[in-house]
C-alpha positions in Angstrom: 23.4 23.2 8.1 25.2 20.0 9.0 29.1 20.1 8.8 30.7 16.9 7.4 33.9 15.6 8.9 37.1 16.0 6.8 37.1 12.4 5.4 34.9 9.3 5.2 36.9 7.5 7.9 36.5 10.4 10.3 32.9 10.6 9.3 32.4 6.9 10.3 34.3 7.4 13.6 32.3 10.5 14.4 29.1 8.6 13.9 30.3 5.8 16.2 31.5 8.3 18.9 28.3 8.6 20.9 28.1 4.8 21.5 31.3 4.2 23.4 29.6 2.2 26.1 28.0 -0.2 23.5 31.3 -0.4 21.7 32.9 -1.4 25.0 30.4 -4.1 25.5 30.9 -5.5 22.0 34.7 -5.4 22.4 34.6 -7.1 25.8 32.5 -9.9 24.3 34.8 -10.1 21.4 37.8 -10.4 23.7 36.1 -13.1 25.7 35.1 -15.2 22.6 38.5 -14.8 21.0 40.4 -15.7 24.2 38.1 -18.7 24.7 38.6 -19.8 21.1 42.3 -19.6 21.5 42.2 -21.5 24.7 40.5 -24.4 23.0 43.8 -25.3 21.4 45.3 -25.9 24.8 42.2 -27.8 25.8 42.8 -30.1 22.8 46.5 -30.5 23.8 45.6 -31.4 27.4 42.7 -33.7 26.2 45.2 -35.7 24.1 48.3 -35.6 26.2 46.7 -35.7 29.7 43.5 -37.5 29.0 43.8 -39.9 26.1 47.5 -40.6 26.2 47.5 -41.4 30.0 44.5 -43.8 29.6 42.9 -42.2 32.7 39.1 -42.1 32.6 39.0 -39.5 35.4 41.5 -37.3 33.6 39.6 -37.7 30.3 36.3 -36.8 32.0 37.8 -33.7 33.6 39.3 -32.4 30.3 36.1 -33.2 28.4 34.0 -31.2 30.9 36.6 -28.4 30.7 36.2 -28.4 26.9 32.4 -28.3 27.2 32.6 -25.4 29.7 34.8 -23.4 27.3 32.3 -24.1 24.5 29.4 -22.7 26.7 31.5 -19.6 27.5 32.2 -19.2 23.8 28.5 -19.5 22.9 27.4 -17.0 25.5 30.1 -14.5 24.4 29.2 -15.0 20.8 25.5 -14.1 21.5 26.5 -11.0 23.4 28.9 -9.9 20.7 26.4 -10.5 18.0 23.7 -8.5 19.8 25.8 -5.4 20.5 27.5 -5.4 17.1 24.1 -5.7 15.3 22.7 -3.0 17.6 25.6 -0.7 16.6 25.1 -1.4 12.9 21.4 -0.6 13.0 21.8 2.4 15.2 24.7 3.9 13.2 22.8 3.5 9.9 19.7 5.1 11.4 21.8 8.1 12.6 23.5 8.4 9.1 20.1 8.3 7.3 18.7 10.9 9.7 21.8 13.1 9.4 21.9 13.0 5.6 18.1 13.6 5.3 18.3 16.6 7.7 21.2 18.0 5.6 19.5 17.4 2.3 16.2 19.2 3.2 18.1 22.4 3.9 20.0 22.4 0.6 19.0 24.9 -2.1 16.5 23.6 -4.6 19.0 23.9 -7.5 21.0 21.1 -6.0 18.1 18.7 -6.8 17.9 20.0 -10.3 21.6 19.1 -10.8 21.4 15.7 -8.9 18.7 13.1 -9.5 16.4 12.7 -6.5 16.0 9.0 -7.1 19.8 8.5 -7.2 20.1 10.3 -3.9 17.3 8.1 -2.6 19.4 5.0 -3.6 22.3 6.4 -1.6 20.1 6.7 1.5 18.9 3.1 1.2 21.3 0.8 -0.7 24.5 2.5 0.4 23.5 2.8 4.0 22.5 -0.9 4.1 26.1 -1.7 3.0 27.4 0.4 5.8 25.1 -1.4 8.3 26.4 -4.7 7.1 30.0 -3.6 7.7 29.5 -1.9 11.1 27.0 -4.7 12.2 29.0 -7.7 11.0 32.1 -7.3 8.8 34.0 -4.9 11.1 33.4 -7.2 14.1 34.6 -10.2 12.1 37.7 -8.3 11.0 38.6 -7.4 14.6 37.8 -10.9 15.8 40.0 -12.4 13.1 42.8 -9.9 13.8 42.8 -10.9 17.5 42.7 -14.6 16.5 45.6 -14.0 14.1 47.8 -12.3 16.7 46.8 -14.6 19.5 47.3 -17.7 17.3 50.8 -16.5 16.4 51.7 -16.1 20.1 50.5 -19.6 20.9 52.3 -20.9 17.9 55.6 -19.5 19.2 54.8 -20.9 22.7 54.0 -24.3 21.2 56.8 -24.7 18.6 59.1 -21.8 17.5 60.6 -23.8 14.6 57.2 -24.4 13.0 56.1 -20.8 13.7 58.9 -19.6 11.4 57.1 -21.2 8.5 54.0 -19.2 9.4 56.0 -16.0 9.6 57.5 -16.5 6.2 54.1 -17.2 4.7 52.4 -14.0 6.1 54.0 -11.5 3.6 53.0 -13.9 0.8 49.4 -13.7 2.0 49.4 -9.9 2.6 50.6 -9.1 -0.9 47.5 -10.2 -2.8 45.4 -8.4 -0.2 47.1 -5.1 -1.0 47.2 -5.8 -4.7 43.6 -6.8 -5.3 42.1 -4.7 -2.4 42.7 -1.4 -4.1 41.0 -2.6 -7.3 38.0 -4.0 -5.4 37.5 -0.6 -3.7 37.4 1.3 -7.0 35.1 -1.2 -8.6 32.8 -1.2 -5.6 32.2 2.5 -5.8 31.5 2.2 -9.6 29.2 -0.8 -8.9 27.2 1.3 -6.4 26.9 4.1 -8.9 25.5 1.7 -11.5 23.0 0.2 -9.0 21.9 3.7 -8.1 21.3 4.4 -11.9 19.1 1.3 -12.1 17.0 2.4 -9.1 16.7 6.0 -10.5 15.6 4.8 -13.9 13.0 2.4 -12.4 11.6 5.2 -10.2 11.4 7.6 -13.2 9.6 5.2 -15.5 7.1 3.9 -12.9 6.5 7.4 -11.6 5.4 8.4 -15.2 3.8 5.1 -16.2 0.8 6.8 -17.8 3.0 8.8 -20.2 5.1 5.7 -20.9 2.1 3.7 -21.9 0.3 6.5 -23.7 3.3 6.8 -26.1 3.8 3.0 -26.3 7.3 3.6 -25.1 7.6 0.3 -23.2 9.7 -1.5 -25.7 12.3 1.3 -25.8 12.3 1.6 -22.0 12.8 -2.1 -21.6 15.9 -1.9 -23.9 17.2 1.1 -21.9 16.6 -0.7 -18.6 18.5 -3.7 -20.0 21.4 -1.5 -20.7 21.4 -0.1 -17.2 21.1 -3.6 -15.7 23.9 -5.0 -17.9 26.2 -2.1 -17.1 25.7 -2.7 -13.4 26.1 -6.5 -14.0 29.4 -6.0 -15.8 30.9 -3.8 -13.1 29.7 -6.3 -10.4 31.3 -9.2 -12.3 34.6 -7.3 -12.5 34.4 -6.6 -8.8 33.7 -10.2 -7.9 36.5 -11.5 -10.2 39.0 -9.3 -8.2 37.5 -10.5 -4.9 37.6 -14.0 -6.2 41.3 -13.7 -7.1 42.0 -12.2 -3.7 40.3 -15.0 -1.7 41.6 -17.8 -4.0 45.2 -16.7 -3.7 44.9 -16.3 0.1 43.4 -19.8 0.5 46.1 -21.4 -1.7 48.9 -19.7 0.2 47.5 -20.4 3.6 46.7 -24.0 3.1 50.1 -24.6 1.4 51.7 -23.2 4.5 49.5 -25.5 6.7 50.5 -28.5 4.6 54.2 -27.7 5.0 53.7 -27.3 8.8 52.0 -30.7 9.0 54.9 -32.3 7.2 57.6 -30.8 9.4 55.5 -31.3 12.6 54.7 -34.9 11.6 58.4 -35.6 11.3 59.0 -34.1 14.8 56.3 -36.3 16.3 57.8 -39.4 14.6 61.2 -38.4 15.9 59.8 -37.9 19.5 60.8 -34.2 19.6 57.1 -33.1 20.3 54.0 -34.9 21.5 50.9 -35.7 19.6 49.0 -33.1 21.7 51.4 -30.4 20.8 51.2 -31.1 17.1 47.4 -31.2 17.4 47.4 -27.8 19.2 49.9 -26.4 16.7 47.7 -27.5 13.8 44.7 -26.0 15.6 46.4 -22.7 15.9 47.8 -22.9 12.4 44.2 -23.4 11.1 43.0 -20.4 13.2 45.8 -18.2 11.9 45.2 -19.3 8.3 41.4 -18.9 8.6 41.9 -15.5 10.2 44.0 -14.3 7.3 41.6 -15.8 4.8 38.6 -14.2 6.6 40.3 -10.8 6.8 41.0 -10.9 3.1 37.3 -11.6 2.4 36.2 -9.0 4.9 38.5 -6.5 3.2 36.3 -6.9 0.1 33.3 -6.0 2.1 35.1 -3.1 3.7 36.1 -1.8 0.3 32.5 -1.9 -0.9 31.5 -0.1 2.3 34.2 2.5 1.7 32.7 3.2 -1.7 29.2 3.5 -0.2 30.6 5.7 2.6 32.2 8.0 0.1 28.9 8.4 -1.8 27.1 9.3 1.5 30.0 11.5 2.5 29.6 13.4 -0.9 26.0 14.3 0.0 27.1 15.6 3.4 29.8 17.7 1.8 27.3 19.4 -0.4 26.7 23.0 0.7 23.8 25.3 0.2 24.2 28.1 -2.2 21.6 30.1 -0.3 23.6 31.1 2.9 22.1 32.5 6.0 23.2 36.0 7.0 25.9 36.1 9.7 23.6 38.3 11.8 19.9 38.0 10.8 17.7 40.9 11.2 14.3 40.5 12.8 11.1 41.3 10.9 8.7 43.8 12.4 5.6 42.4 14.1 3.2 42.1 12.5 4.5 41.8 9.0 2.7 44.2 6.7 3.6 42.5 3.4 5.1 45.5 1.5 7.5 44.3 -1.2 10.0 46.5 -2.9 12.1 45.2 -5.8 15.1 47.3 -6.7 17.3 46.8 -9.8 16.7 43.1 -9.7 18.7 40.9 -12.1 19.1 37.1 -12.2 21.0 34.8 -14.4 20.7 31.0 -14.2 24.2 29.5 -13.8 23.6 27.1 -16.7 22.4 29.9 -19.0 24.8 32.8 -18.4 24.3 34.4 -21.8 20.8 35.6 -21.0 19.1 37.1 -17.9 16.0 35.5 -16.6 15.2 38.7 -14.7 16.7 41.9 -16.1 16.7 45.1 -14.1 13.2 45.0 -12.6 12.0 47.8 -10.3 8.6 47.1 -8.7 6.7 48.0 -5.6 3.9 45.8 -4.2 1.9 47.5 -1.5 0.5 45.7 1.6 -2.9 44.0 0.8 -2.5 44.6 -2.9 -3.2 42.0 -5.5 -0.7 42.1 -8.4 -1.1 39.9 -11.4 2.0 38.9 -13.3 1.4 38.2 -17.0 3.6 37.5 -20.0 4.7 34.9 -22.5 6.4 31.7 -21.4 10.0 32.4 -20.3 9.2 36.0 -19.3 10.5 35.4 -15.7 7.2 35.1 -13.7 8.1 31.8 -11.9 11.7 32.9 -11.5 10.5 36.0 -9.7 8.6 33.7 -7.3 11.7 31.7 -6.7 13.7 34.9 -5.9 11.0 36.1 -3.5 11.3 32.8 -1.6 15.1 32.8 -1.9 15.2 29.5 -3.7 17.8 31.4 -5.7 19.7 34.6 -4.8 19.6 37.5 -7.3 22.7 38.2 -9.4 22.2 42.0 -8.8 19.7 44.3 -7.1 17.7 43.5 -4.0 14.2 42.6 -2.7 13.0 44.3 0.4 10.2 43.0 2.7 8.8 45.7 4.9 11.9 47.7 4.2 14.4 44.9 5.1 16.6 43.2 2.5 15.5 39.5 2.4 19.1 38.3 2.3 19.6 39.7 5.8 16.6 37.7 7.1 16.7 34.2 8.5 15.4 31.8 5.8 12.8 30.4 8.1 11.5 33.9 9.1 11.3 34.9 5.4 9.4 31.8 4.3 7.0 32.0 7.2 5.7 35.2 5.4 4.6 33.3 2.3 2.0 30.8 1.4 2.0 29.3 -2.1 -0.7 27.6 -4.2 0.5 26.2 -7.5 -1.3 25.1 -10.6 -0.4 21.5 -9.7 -0.7 21.4 -5.9 1.7 19.2 -4.0 -0.1 16.7 -1.8 1.8 14.2 0.3 1.2 10.6 1.2 -0.9 10.6 4.3 -4.4 11.7 5.5 -6.3 14.7 4.3 -5.8 16.1 7.8 -2.0 15.7 7.5 -2.0 17.6 4.2 -4.0 20.5 5.5 -1.9 20.7 8.7 1.2 20.9 6.6 0.6 24.6 6.7 0.5 24.6 10.6 1.4 21.2 12.2 0.1 22.3 15.6 -3.3 23.5 14.5 -6.4 22.2 16.4 -9.1 20.3 14.6 -11.6 23.1 14.8 -9.1 25.4 13.0 -8.6 22.8 10.3 -12.4 22.5 9.8 -12.7 26.3 9.7 -10.2 26.7 6.9 -11.6 23.7 5.1 -15.0 25.3 5.1 -13.5 28.6 3.9 -11.8 26.8 1.1 -15.1 25.1 0.1 -13.5 21.7 0.9 -15.3 20.6 4.1 -18.3 19.1 2.2 -16.3 16.8 -0.1 -13.9 15.9 2.6 -16.7 14.7 4.8 -18.0 12.6 1.9 -14.8 10.7 1.8 -14.7 7.2 3.4 -13.0 8.3 6.7 -13.5 12.1 6.3 -10.4 14.0 7.4 -8.6 10.7 8.3 -8.9 9.4 4.7 -5.5 8.3 3.4 -4.5 9.8 0.1 -2.1 8.1 -2.4 1.1 9.6 -3.6 0.4 13.1 -5.0 -3.3 13.0 -3.8 -4.2 10.1 -6.2 -8.0 9.6 -6.0 -8.9 13.3 -5.8 -10.0 15.5 -8.6 -8.0 18.6 -9.7 -10.5 20.9 -8.0 -10.4 18.9 -4.8 -6.6 19.0 -4.6 -6.6 22.7 -5.2 -9.1 23.3 -2.4 -7.1 21.2 0.0 -4.0 23.3 -1.0 -6.0 26.5 -0.4 -7.1 25.3 3.0 -3.4 24.5 3.8 -2.5 28.1 2.8 -5.3 29.5 4.9 -4.1 27.6 7.9 -0.6 28.9 7.4 -2.1 32.4 7.8 0.7 34.3 6.1 0.8 38.0 5.1 1.8 37.3 1.6 0.3 34.9 -0.9 1.9 33.5 -4.1 -0.5 32.0 -6.6 0.7 30.2 -9.8 -2.7 30.4 -11.4 -4.6 27.8 -9.5 -7.6 27.5 -11.8 -6.2 27.3 -15.3 -6.4 23.5 -15.5 -9.9 23.2 -14.0 -13.4 22.7 -15.5 -15.9 25.5 -15.1 -17.6 24.1 -12.0 -14.3 23.4 -10.2 -13.0 26.8 -11.3 -16.0 28.5 -9.8 -15.5 26.7 -6.4 -11.8 27.2 -6.3 -12.1 30.9 -7.3 -14.5 31.4 -4.4 -11.9 29.8 -2.1 -9.2 32.0 -3.5 -11.2 35.1 -3.0 -11.4 34.2 0.7 -7.7 33.4 0.8 -6.7 36.7 -0.8 -8.6 39.0 1.6 -6.2 41.2 3.6 -3.1 39.6 2.1 -0.5 40.9 -0.3 -1.0 38.6 -3.3 1.2 38.0 -6.4 -0.5 35.8 -8.9 0.8 34.4 -12.2 -2.2 34.9 -14.3 -3.6 32.8 -17.2 -7.3 33.7 -16.8 -9.0 36.9 -17.7 -11.1 36.8 -14.5 -7.9 36.8 -12.4 -6.5 39.8 -14.3 -9.7 41.8 -14.1 -9.9 41.2 -10.3 -6.3 42.3 -9.7 -5.5 45.8 -8.4 -2.6 46.1 -10.9 -1.1 44.0 -13.6 2.7 43.7 -14.3 3.5 42.8 -17.9 6.8 40.9 -18.1 8.7 40.1 -21.3 12.1 38.4 -21.6 12.9 39.2 -18.0 12.0 42.9 -18.2 9.0 44.8 -16.8 7.3 46.1 -19.9 4.4 47.9 -18.3 2.3 48.1 -15.2 -1.3 49.3 -14.5 -4.9 48.1 -14.5 -6.3 46.0 -17.2 -8.1 49.0 -18.8 -4.9 51.2 -18.5 -2.7 48.5 -20.2 -5.3 47.8 -22.9 -5.2 51.5 -23.7 -1.5 52.1 -23.5 0.5 49.0 -24.2 0.5 47.2 -27.6 2.3 44.1 -26.3 -0.4 43.7 -23.6 -3.2 44.1 -26.1 -1.7 41.4 -28.4 -1.0 39.1 -25.4 -4.6 39.5 -24.1 -6.0 38.8 -27.6 -4.1 35.5 -27.8 -4.0 34.4 -24.2 -7.5 35.4 -23.0 -9.6 35.3 -26.1 -11.4 32.1 -25.1 -12.2 33.4 -21.7 -13.8 36.8 -22.7 -17.1 35.7 -21.3 -17.0 35.7 -17.5 -17.5 32.2 -16.1 -19.3 33.2 -12.9 -22.0 35.7 -13.2 
């Protein structure tokens, strides 16, 4: 699990730390360009006083060439600075995205039930782009203008101390609005980013469920809802921009007023012969540099405030901790894993539903190689039991033992290597058929992939696809039938070659032909494996070694289909309702 630094500032510095050499290159180029820019003022003074005022063609030519040389150095330094600063921005953002993603995929699943995945996605894209803009541009501009400000003040003192006093007096007047409006801009920037993330999350949700939206003719309502999201984001952005506008406007007025005052005083000194025209030109040049630097810094502060809000949102993700901790000292599993599961006094309460137990004092033994069917009404605790076996949640009380070892003392990766899962709606990823099967074992050779595909009765339809195993699938396996998706998921589970199989009835949503093919693949998959199956089909129940009847989180009864039909009234009623339409076997 990634550990986040103590604050967003430290987080940013920590991210920049590995690139000290590149930072040094950028700073060196920054110093060269800033020094050259400041030297231009002296070039202007010499050009006027030693070139134009002396009426010497040779002198004029020399100082013009010197001025051009300085411009060339300035251009080369600017290119170097831009390259390295841009490189740093892109590199840092890539590192942040990688770090946040690596942290997120290790968090407990409940985190993503409490936080919208699309909003998190917005943080990884929009917010990190803001950080890239700051690191790759704004921060460099801020440092450059700070150097120009300090250097310009020094040259102002050297050129004319009296006029510099005007600049010194004006600086506090300029800094005041920066402090006043900067704090407001930062708060509004974070709110603006939150609203933009809401817009992205809503778009993703609606477009991801477009068939349902259109089937219920919900477009008009969704358009109105989206307008509200967009308008809210717009209003916050307007408020933020008004504050930034006030900041920039006030700085410009104050800076240019100070420059106007300096021109008046300096002009009087030139008329009185107390300074030369070149000195006044140089002083005006440095005054403009100092004023522009302050104005630019005030504008960059707005960008920095926006980035601070974005960094805070990224930082919040890194501060999130998993509620499924690894044991301090993890026990090793015996090799090979047999697949014996012992459940002792198991109780679980969802944090958002503390008044009722989803699993209530269950004791159950599942023997190695046994197929146990879990049946019961909706909300009985069947899926919750799967989540507890995989440690997506930790039990409130009791324990689960795998081959005699408490699963909470096992490394999460070791525990989950023992399971393969096939759900009613299999999860297929964007990519090729081969990628999706290899998800169960990324290092598997092609002959292994074909072997499990044949065992899953999937090889024939895969070879009929346009590029066979290299055929690209859309999001969620768009383009494949339900039965084809299931057989790819079964092939993936076969390739994982785990001792325990979890099935959330993989045939309940299929037609008769697809069910027959998938059931054959499942029979192959279940051979020699401990199998727990959430059952909705009579065929699955009759083929199970034992059946566990769950009701309101409790284990009501356990036995074979015949035993439960003879001894348990609840099971008889449930069978009559749930399996009536499937009394006739589908594959004889």
